[in-house]
N, CA and C atoms as an extended XYZ file, in Angstrom:
258
Properties=species:S:1:pos:R:3:atomname:S:1:resname:S:1:resid:I:1 pbc="F F F"
N         0.835       -1.179        0.000 N   MET     1
C         0.000        0.000        0.000 CA  MET     1
C         0.884        1.249        0.000 C   MET     1
N         0.533        2.200       -0.819 N   GLN     2
C         1.310        3.433       -0.912 CA  GLN     2
C         1.125        4.266        0.348 C   GLN     2
N         2.207        4.807        0.847 N   LYS     3
C         2.157        5.641        2.037 CA  LYS     3
C         1.450        6.960        1.709 C   LYS     3
N         0.529        7.377        2.586 N   ARG     4
C        -0.200        8.638        2.388 CA  ARG     4
C         0.634        9.822        2.844 C   ARG     4
N         0.460       10.948        2.168 N   ARG     5
C         1.184       12.147        2.574 CA  ARG     5
C         0.513       12.781        3.785 C   ARG     5
N         1.332       13.488        4.546 N   LYS     6
C         0.761       14.269        5.641 CA  LYS     6
C        -0.054       15.393        5.035 C   LYS     6
N        -1.065       15.829        5.749 N   GLY     7
C        -1.897       16.919        5.256 CA  GLY     7
C        -3.031       16.452        4.362 C   GLY     7
N        -3.274       15.162        4.323 N   LEU     8
C        -4.339       14.625        3.478 CA  LEU     8
C        -5.698       15.213        3.839 C   LEU     8
N        -5.899       15.556        5.138 N   GLU     9
C        -7.185       16.099        5.565 CA  GLU     9
C        -7.531       17.397        4.848 C   GLU     9
N        -6.535       18.098        4.316 N   TYR    10
C        -6.801       19.343        3.601 CA  TYR    10
C        -7.316       19.089        2.189 C   TYR    10
N        -7.167       17.877        1.702 N   LEU    11
C        -7.626       17.537        0.359 CA  LEU    11
C        -9.070       17.067        0.334 C   LEU    11
N        -9.575       16.631        1.477 N   VAL    12
C       -10.968       16.204        1.595 CA  VAL    12
C       -11.553       16.910        2.815 C   VAL    12
N       -12.601       17.684        2.611 N   SER    13
C       -13.177       18.448        3.721 CA  SER    13
C       -13.881       17.530        4.712 C   SER    13
N       -14.045       18.026        5.935 N   ASP    14
C       -14.796       17.284        6.942 CA  ASP    14
C       -16.238       17.069        6.476 C   ASP    14
N       -16.786       18.056        5.803 N   HIS    15
C       -18.156       17.932        5.278 CA  HIS    15
C       -18.252       16.760        4.298 C   HIS    15
N       -17.263       16.637        3.425 N   ALA    16
C       -17.260       15.526        2.469 CA  ALA    16
C       -17.137       14.185        3.186 C   ALA    16
N       -16.324       14.135        4.228 N   VAL    17
C       -16.178       12.892        4.994 CA  VAL    17
C       -17.506       12.511        5.648 C   VAL    17
N       -18.179       13.490        6.245 N   VAL    18
C       -19.473       13.209        6.884 CA  VAL    18
C       -20.480       12.712        5.856 C   VAL    18
N       -20.541       13.350        4.704 N   ARG    19
C       -21.496       12.918        3.671 CA  ARG    19
C       -21.147       11.522        3.154 C   ARG    19
N       -19.859       11.206        3.057 N   TRP    20
C       -19.420        9.859        2.644 CA  TRP    20
C       -19.898        8.824        3.667 C   TRP    20
N       -19.681        9.119        4.934 N   LEU    21
C       -20.122        8.207        5.984 CA  LEU    21
C       -21.633        7.990        5.928 C   LEU    21
N       -22.351        9.062        5.667 N   GLU    22
C       -23.810        9.000        5.617 CA  GLU    22
C       -24.306        8.253        4.370 C   GLU    22
N       -23.807        8.625        3.225 N   ARG    23
C       -24.382        8.132        1.963 CA  ARG    23
C       -23.756        6.855        1.440 C   ARG    23
N       -22.487        6.630        1.741 N   VAL    24
C       -21.813        5.436        1.240 CA  VAL    24
C       -21.754        4.351        2.320 C   VAL    24
N       -21.433        4.752        3.532 N   LYS    25
C       -21.271        3.782        4.619 CA  LYS    25
C       -22.558        3.535        5.404 C   LYS    25
N       -23.596        4.347        5.139 N   GLY    26
C       -24.886        4.121        5.788 CA  GLY    26
C       -24.972        4.561        7.236 C   GLY    26
N       -24.095        5.456        7.658 N   ILE    27
C       -24.121        5.963        9.032 CA  ILE    27
C       -25.291        6.937        9.173 C   ILE    27
N       -26.060        6.791       10.234 N   ASP    28
C       -27.203        7.656       10.509 CA  ASP    28
C       -26.712        8.916       11.219 C   ASP    28
N       -26.471        9.970       10.464 N   VAL    29
C       -25.913       11.215       11.000 CA  VAL    29
C       -26.892       11.879       11.964 C   VAL    29
N       -28.177       11.807       11.690 N   ALA    30
C       -29.175       12.390       12.594 CA  ALA    30
C       -29.116       11.714       13.966 C   ALA    30
N       -28.931       10.403       13.985 N   ALA    31
C       -28.817        9.678       15.255 CA  ALA    31
C       -27.552       10.087       16.000 C   ALA    31
N       -26.467       10.330       15.256 N   LEU    32
C       -25.230       10.798       15.892 CA  LEU    32
C       -25.440       12.165       16.535 C   LEU    32
N       -26.151       13.051       15.852 N   ARG    33
C       -26.432       14.377       16.428 CA  ARG    33
C       -27.203       14.233       17.737 C   ARG    33
N       -28.200       13.356       17.740 N   GLU    34
C       -28.983       13.138       18.964 CA  GLU    34
C       -28.115       12.581       20.084 C   GLU    34
N       -27.197       11.695       19.743 N   GLU    35
C       -26.291       11.109       20.739 CA  GLU    35
C       -25.349       12.169       21.316 C   GLU    35
N       -24.918       13.096       20.495 N   ILE    36
C       -24.026       14.166       20.935 CA  ILE    36
C       -24.758       15.144       21.853 C   ILE    36
N       -26.008       15.446       21.562 N   LEU    37
C       -26.752       16.453       22.319 CA  LEU    37
C       -27.303       15.889       23.623 C   LEU    37
N       -26.428       15.770       24.608 N   THR    38
C       -26.840       15.336       25.946 CA  THR    38
C       -27.597       16.468       26.636 C   THR    38
N       -28.165       16.157       27.793 N   HIS    39
C       -28.842       17.195       28.581 CA  HIS    39
C       -27.869       18.304       28.956 C   HIS    39
N       -26.627       17.930       29.279 N   GLU    40
C       -25.615       18.926       29.655 CA  GLU    40
C       -25.281       19.850       28.488 C   GLU    40
N       -25.173       19.289       27.294 N   ALA    41
C       -24.895       20.106       26.108 CA  ALA    41
C       -26.066       21.034       25.820 C   ALA    41
N       -27.270       20.503       25.928 N   MET    42
C       -28.460       21.329       25.674 CA  MET    42
C       -28.562       22.458       26.704 C   MET    42
N       -28.195       22.184       27.950 N   ALA    43
C       -28.228       23.223       28.982 CA  ALA    43
C       -27.226       24.323       28.666 C   ALA    43
N       -26.028       23.948       28.207 N   ALA    44
C       -25.019       24.940       27.838 CA  ALA    44
C       -25.488       25.778       26.655 C   ALA    44
N       -26.113       25.123       25.691 N   ILE    45
C       -26.632       25.827       24.513 CA  ILE    45
C       -27.733       26.798       24.911 C   ILE    45
N       -28.612       26.381       25.816 N   ALA    46
C       -29.761       27.191       26.215 CA  ALA    46
C       -29.371       28.513       26.859 C   ALA    46
N       -28.246       28.540       27.563 N   VAL    47
C       -27.865       29.769       28.270 CA  VAL    47
C       -26.945       30.672       27.462 C   VAL    47
N       -26.465       30.208       26.330 N   GLN    48
C       -25.553       31.045       25.544 CA  GLN    48
C       -26.313       32.007       24.646 C   GLN    48
N       -25.755       33.189       24.537 N   ASP    49
C       -26.310       34.237       23.682 CA  ASP    49
C       -25.592       34.178       22.342 C   ASP    49
N       -26.314       33.977       21.276 N   ARG    50
C       -25.697       33.834       19.953 CA  ARG    50
C       -25.077       35.126       19.430 C   ARG    50
N       -25.387       36.247       20.047 N   SER    51
C       -24.861       37.518       19.542 CA  SER    51
C       -23.477       37.847       20.107 C   SER    51
N       -23.023       37.094       21.097 N   THR    52
C       -21.685       37.312       21.644 CA  THR    52
C       -20.905       36.000       21.579 C   THR    52
N       -19.588       36.106       21.577 N   VAL    53
C       -18.748       34.912       21.527 CA  VAL    53
C       -18.671       34.313       22.930 C   VAL    53
N       -19.235       33.134       23.073 N   GLN    54
C       -19.196       32.420       24.350 CA  GLN    54
C       -18.768       30.992       24.075 C   GLN    54
N       -18.022       30.419       25.014 N   GLU    55
C       -17.565       29.042       24.836 CA  GLU    55
C       -17.605       28.323       26.168 C   GLU    55
N       -18.029       27.073       26.117 N   GLU    56
C       -18.065       26.242       27.314 CA  GLU    56
C       -17.640       24.827       26.929 C   GLU    56
N       -16.886       24.189       27.802 N   ILE    57
C       -16.488       22.800       27.612 CA  ILE    57
C       -17.434       21.952       28.453 C   ILE    57
N       -18.081       20.976       27.825 N   VAL    58
C       -19.068       20.142       28.503 CA  VAL    58
C       -18.598       18.691       28.469 C   VAL    58
N       -18.557       18.055       29.630 N   GLN    59
C       -18.194       16.641       29.702 CA  GLN    59
C       -19.284       15.793       29.032 C   GLN    59
N       -18.881       14.827       28.222 N   HIS    60
C       -19.816       13.913       27.563 CA  HIS    60
C       -19.365       12.496       27.882 C   HIS    60
N       -19.982       11.889       28.878 N   GLY    61
C       -19.552       10.560       29.293 CA  GLY    61
C       -18.156       10.615       29.890 C   GLY    61
N       -17.436        9.502       29.800 N   SER    62
C       -16.113        9.455       30.408 CA  SER    62
C       -14.984        9.580       29.394 C   SER    62
N       -15.319        9.657       28.097 N   GLN    63
C       -14.264        9.627       27.080 CA  GLN    63
C       -14.017       10.943       26.362 C   GLN    63
N       -15.019       11.788       26.246 N   VAL    64
C       -14.861       13.006       25.450 CA  VAL    64
C       -15.515       14.210       26.118 C   VAL    64
N       -15.147       15.374       25.589 N   LYS    65
C       -15.744       16.641       25.993 CA  LYS    65
C       -16.256       17.337       24.738 C   LYS    65
N       -17.326       18.100       24.891 N   LEU    66
C       -17.879       18.866       23.785 CA  LEU    66
C       -17.514       20.328       23.967 C   LEU    66
N       -17.191       20.990       22.877 N   VAL    67
C       -16.982       22.434       22.912 CA  VAL    67
C       -18.250       23.072       22.357 C   VAL    67
N       -18.920       23.840       23.212 N   VAL    68
C       -20.139       24.546       22.824 CA  VAL    68
C       -19.771       26.010       22.675 C   VAL    68
N       -19.895       26.519       21.462 N   ARG    69
C       -19.544       27.910       21.171 CA  ARG    69
C       -20.711       28.567       20.451 C   ARG    69
N       -21.142       29.706       20.982 N   ASN    70
C       -22.243       30.469       20.385 CA  ASN    70
C       -23.470       29.587       20.141 C   ASN    70
N       -23.824       28.808       21.169 N   ALA    71
C       -25.037       27.981       21.166 CA  ALA    71
C       -25.011       26.875       20.120 C   ALA    71
N       -23.817       26.316       19.879 N   ARG    72
C       -23.688       25.207       18.928 CA  ARG    72
C       -22.494       24.351       19.334 C   ARG    72
N       -22.665       23.024       19.260 N   VAL    73
C       -21.530       22.134       19.494 CA  VAL    73
C       -20.636       22.242       18.264 C   VAL    73
N       -19.384       22.668       18.476 N   VAL    74
C       -18.498       22.909       17.332 CA  VAL    74
C       -17.395       21.876       17.169 C   VAL    74
N       -17.070       21.153       18.250 N   THR    75
C       -16.072       20.092       18.129 CA  THR    75
C       -16.165       19.160       19.316 C   THR    75
N       -15.475       18.056       19.208 N   VAL    76
C       -15.400       17.049       20.262 CA  VAL    76
C       -13.924       16.845       20.586 C   VAL    76
N       -13.605       16.920       21.874 N   LEU    77
C       -12.229       16.771       22.332 CA  LEU    77
C       -12.063       15.466       23.090 C   LEU    77
N       -10.853       14.923       23.067 N   GLY    78
C       -10.534       13.799       23.933 CA  GLY    78
C       -10.424       14.301       25.364 C   GLY    78
N       -10.319       13.396       26.317 N   GLN    79
C       -10.202       13.789       27.711 CA  GLN    79
C        -9.001       14.675       27.987 C   GLN    79
N        -7.962       14.545       27.167 N   ASP    80
C        -6.756       15.349       27.344 CA  ASP    80
C        -6.870       16.731       26.700 C   ASP    80
N        -8.034       17.024       26.139 N   GLY    81
C        -8.232       18.322       25.497 CA  GLY    81
C        -7.822       18.363       24.050 C   GLY    81
N        -7.361       17.244       23.512 N   GLU    82
C        -6.922       17.187       22.129 CA  GLU    82
C        -8.094       16.837       21.208 C   GLU    82
N        -8.061       17.360       19.996 N   GLU    83
C        -9.112       17.058       19.026 CA  GLU    83
C        -8.943       15.678       18.434 C   GLU    83
N        -7.727       15.192       18.347 N   ARG    84
C        -7.461       13.863       17.776 CA  ARG    84
C        -7.132       12.894       18.894 C   ARG    84
N        -7.672       11.686       18.811 N   THR    85
C        -7.407       10.694       19.859 CA  THR    85
C        -6.596        9.531       19.330 C   THR    85
N        -5.999        9.647       18.132 N   ARG    86
C        -5.190        8.570       17.548 CA  ARG    86
C        -3.852        8.467       18.201 C   ARG    86
């Protein structure tokens, strides 16, 4: 197998990866959204004002944390605060 170059993520957008997972691999993206939106995440979203920049880190189970910014979950972090867990 040919070795992949570093920076491959810049050649395929995250949006394209999500659509591939949904349409080719059959992943239910709507179900994933529901799984991500815990009561704690919804509570953080409910109190944030979308007109100002606000950010909160919300624990999600024992493995990850959610970053809620401007009333939207924008990323998922590992327990160490890193975006990648590889």
